N, C-alpha and C positions, 0 to 999 in steps of 0.2 A: 657710540656714535651711530651705529646702525639704527638704534631706536629713535634717535633724533631725526634721522632721514625718513624713517617710516612715519613719524608724526607730521613732518612737513608734507609728505606725499598725501597723507590722509586729509590734512587741512586744505590742500589744493584741490583734491577730489571733492571734498565737501562743498567748497565754494563753487566748483564747476557744476555741481548738480543741485544747487540751491541750498547750501548749508546755512545761509542767512534767511531762508524762507522763500516762499512762493506766494503769488497772488493770482487768482483767476480774474481776468478782465473780460467782461461780456457786455453785449448790447450796445446801446447808444450812450456812451459814458465818457466823461473827461477824467483823466488821471494826471495830476500835476505834482511837481516837486518829489518825484520818485527817484530811486537809485537802482534801477534794474540793470543787472549785468548783461542780460540778454532777454529776448522774448521768444517764446515758442508758440507758433500758431497752431492751435488745436483744431479749429475749423476755419475755413476761408474767412479772412478778416479784412475789413475795409477801414482804412485810416484817413482821417482828415488832418490830424496833427501827429507828427512823430519827430521829436526833437531830442538831441543829446544834452549833456550837462553844460555845454557852451551855447545852447539854444540854436544849434545848427539843424537845419531841416534834413533829417535822415532820408526822407524819400528822395531828395535830390542828391545828397552826398553818397548814398549807397546805390544810386541809379535804379531805384524802384520806379519803373516806368508807368505803372498804374497804381492806383491807390489800394488795390486788393492784393493781398499775399495769400498764397494757397496753403492749405493744411500741411503741416510738416516742416514749414519754413522756420529757420532760426534767424533772428535779426539781432545784430550786435553793433554797438557804436564803435567808431574807429579810435585808434590811438589812446586806449585805456580810459576813454570817457564812458559814462554810463548813460542809460536812457532815462530822461527826466520827465518828458511830457508826452502823453499818448491820448489821443482822442479817437475812439472807435465809433464807427457809424454802423457796424454790423460785425457778426462773427464772435469768436472767442479766442483769447490768447492767454498764455501763462507768463507772468512777469517773474523772472528769477532774480532774487535779490542777492 
């Protein structure tokens, strides 16, 4: 039973640190139909579009008052949703799948 619990913990940890993969998003680029669990801002990034799996505008929903997020920020959708659409107009972020 302890081994089963350890395997579950490893699976959760793997998911939290990108066990399903990561993607580097840079420059002026549109990323659509993604399933990011969260985004990590590597260098100050400016978004024109940031939507969750229900097409909710995350800039409004998460009270991001400017379009720019500073390096080191972590962005995650609410209520178990994933981040689906991202349009960058500058900077770089990691999309954690």
